[in-house]
LOLUM-256929 format. One record per residue (C-alpha): residue in one letter; x, y, z; residue number from 1. Coordinates in steps of 0.1 Angstrom, whole numbers. Example, Ala and Ser with C-alpha at 12.3 -4.5 7.8 and 13.67 -1.06 7.14 Angstrom:
2
+------+-------+-------+-------+-----+
| code |    xx |    yy |    zz | pos |
+------+-------+-------+-------+-----+
|    A |   123 |   -45 |    78 |   1 |
|    S |   137 |   -11 |    71 |   2 |
+------+-------+-------+-------+-----+
***
This chain:
132
+------+-------+-------+-------+-----+
| code |    xx |    yy |    zz | pos |
+------+-------+-------+-------+-----+
|    M |   359 |    36 |  -209 |   1 |
|    V |   397 |    32 |  -206 |   2 |
|    D |   420 |    62 |  -208 |   3 |
|    A |   443 |    47 |  -235 |   4 |
|    P |   437 |    21 |  -261 |   5 |
|    A |   444 |   -15 |  -253 |   6 |
|    R |   473 |   -33 |  -270 |   7 |
|    V |   481 |   -70 |  -275 |   8 |
|    A |   501 |   -84 |  -246 |   9 |
|    H |   503 |  -120 |  -257 |  10 |
|    V |   487 |  -148 |  -277 |  11 |
|    G |   482 |  -180 |  -258 |  12 |
|    I |   487 |  -212 |  -278 |  13 |
|    A |   474 |  -245 |  -264 |  14 |
|    V |   499 |  -274 |  -271 |  15 |
|    T |   500 |  -310 |  -260 |  16 |
|    S |   537 |  -307 |  -254 |  17 |
|    I |   559 |  -276 |  -250 |  18 |
|    A |   590 |  -297 |  -258 |  19 |
|    A |   575 |  -307 |  -291 |  20 |
|    A |   562 |  -272 |  -300 |  21 |
|    L |   592 |  -252 |  -288 |  22 |
|    P |   618 |  -261 |  -315 |  23 |
|    F |   598 |  -242 |  -342 |  24 |
|    Y |   597 |  -210 |  -322 |  25 |
|    R |   632 |  -213 |  -309 |  26 |
|    D |   651 |  -228 |  -338 |  27 |
|    I |   632 |  -215 |  -368 |  28 |
|    L |   619 |  -181 |  -356 |  29 |
|    G |   649 |  -175 |  -333 |  30 |
|    L |   627 |  -166 |  -303 |  31 |
|    V |   643 |  -170 |  -268 |  32 |
|    P |   620 |  -189 |  -244 |  33 |
|    G |   616 |  -177 |  -209 |  34 |
|    S |   616 |  -200 |  -179 |  35 |
|    P |   586 |  -223 |  -176 |  36 |
|    E |   561 |  -212 |  -150 |  37 |
|    T |   528 |  -226 |  -138 |  38 |
|    A |   494 |  -209 |  -137 |  39 |
|    D |   458 |  -220 |  -142 |  40 |
|    G |   467 |  -257 |  -143 |  41 |
|    A |   492 |  -252 |  -172 |  42 |
|    T |   529 |  -249 |  -177 |  43 |
|    I |   536 |  -217 |  -196 |  44 |
|    V |   566 |  -208 |  -216 |  45 |
|    S |   566 |  -172 |  -229 |  46 |
|    L |   585 |  -162 |  -260 |  47 |
|    P |   590 |  -125 |  -268 |  48 |
|    L |   580 |  -115 |  -304 |  49 |
|    G |   587 |   -78 |  -305 |  50 |
|    D |   563 |   -61 |  -281 |  51 |
|    V |   540 |   -91 |  -281 |  52 |
|    H |   547 |  -125 |  -265 |  53 |
|    V |   536 |  -159 |  -276 |  54 |
|    E |   527 |  -182 |  -247 |  55 |
|    L |   529 |  -219 |  -251 |  56 |
|    L |   504 |  -235 |  -228 |  57 |
|    E |   507 |  -272 |  -218 |  58 |
|    P |   481 |  -287 |  -194 |  59 |
|    D |   493 |  -300 |  -161 |  60 |
|    S |   462 |  -321 |  -156 |  61 |
|    S |   434 |  -337 |  -176 |  62 |
|    D |   408 |  -314 |  -160 |  63 |
|    S |   426 |  -281 |  -165 |  64 |
|    P |   411 |  -254 |  -188 |  65 |
|    V |   438 |  -259 |  -214 |  66 |
|    A |   433 |  -297 |  -213 |  67 |
|    K |   396 |  -292 |  -219 |  68 |
|    F |   403 |  -268 |  -247 |  69 |
|    L |   427 |  -294 |  -263 |  70 |
|    A |   401 |  -321 |  -260 |  71 |
|    R |   374 |  -300 |  -277 |  72 |
|    R |   394 |  -282 |  -303 |  73 |
|    G |   429 |  -296 |  -305 |  74 |
|    P |   461 |  -275 |  -305 |  75 |
|    G |   459 |  -239 |  -315 |  76 |
|    I |   452 |  -204 |  -304 |  77 |
|    H |   436 |  -206 |  -269 |  78 |
|    H |   433 |  -169 |  -262 |  79 |
|    I |   444 |  -133 |  -269 |  80 |
|    C |   455 |  -111 |  -241 |  81 |
|    Y |   450 |   -73 |  -242 |  82 |
|    R |   470 |   -50 |  -220 |  83 |
|    V |   448 |   -22 |  -206 |  84 |
|    P |   459 |     8 |  -184 |  85 |
|    D |   433 |     1 |  -156 |  86 |
|    L |   420 |   -35 |  -153 |  87 |
|    D |   394 |   -27 |  -127 |  88 |
|    R |   380 |     1 |  -148 |  89 |
|    A |   380 |   -21 |  -180 |  90 |
|    L |   361 |   -48 |  -161 |  91 |
|    E |   335 |   -23 |  -149 |  92 |
|    A |   331 |   -10 |  -184 |  93 |
|    C |   325 |   -46 |  -196 |  94 |
|    R |   299 |   -52 |  -169 |  95 |
|    A |   281 |   -20 |  -177 |  96 |
|    A |   280 |   -29 |  -214 |  97 |
|    G |   267 |   -64 |  -206 |  98 |
|    Y |   297 |   -85 |  -215 |  99 |
|    R |   298 |  -119 |  -198 | 100 |
|    L |   329 |  -122 |  -176 | 101 |
|    V |   347 |  -154 |  -166 | 102 |
|    D |   364 |  -135 |  -138 | 103 |
|    A |   343 |  -110 |  -120 | 104 |
|    T |   374 |   -97 |  -102 | 105 |
|    P |   410 |   -98 |  -113 | 106 |
|    R |   432 |  -127 |  -102 | 107 |
|    S |   468 |  -135 |  -104 | 108 |
|    G |   481 |  -150 |  -136 | 109 |
|    A |   515 |  -158 |  -152 | 110 |
|    A |   544 |  -136 |  -139 | 111 |
|    G |   521 |  -125 |  -110 | 112 |
|    R |   501 |  -101 |  -133 | 113 |
|    R |   465 |   -92 |  -125 | 114 |
|    I |   443 |  -108 |  -151 | 115 |
|    A |   407 |  -114 |  -160 | 116 |
|    F |   390 |  -133 |  -188 | 117 |
|    L |   359 |  -124 |  -208 | 118 |
|    H |   337 |  -153 |  -219 | 119 |
|    P |   340 |  -162 |  -256 | 120 |
|    N |   302 |  -160 |  -260 | 121 |
|    A |   305 |  -123 |  -254 | 122 |
|    T |   334 |  -117 |  -277 | 123 |
|    A |   326 |  -133 |  -311 | 124 |
|    G |   339 |  -168 |  -300 | 125 |
|    I |   373 |  -156 |  -289 | 126 |
|    L |   385 |  -161 |  -253 | 127 |
|    L |   399 |  -127 |  -243 | 128 |
|    E |   422 |  -120 |  -214 | 129 |
|    L |   427 |   -85 |  -200 | 130 |
|    T |   458 |   -75 |  -180 | 131 |
|    E |   475 |   -44 |  -169 | 132 |
+------+-------+-------+-------+-----+
***
């Protein structure tokens, strides 16, 4: 098990257009968007909301994971990311407990952070991302 409890790092929201979605977060909520970056076939704009970030995810291609999500479910919450103190240890605990992993080993995500996803079939239908 992990040494300290996990905490929410960010909530990923799939959108068809960051330009169309951004005004609500920027102009109504007053959040300051970070610079766009690319990871996993999506353009990502991160918006700090206290200690948690909202990530707007716009697909870069029609076969990207976010594009497939949008085609199946439409815009909305794509995933929740939990920050853990030791990603390798958390993944080992998941494997030992029988949780299905999308990523057997950590990979590089937005901002160069090490990340790994757990399959939604193992987590009550929610795509979960773990990061350090």
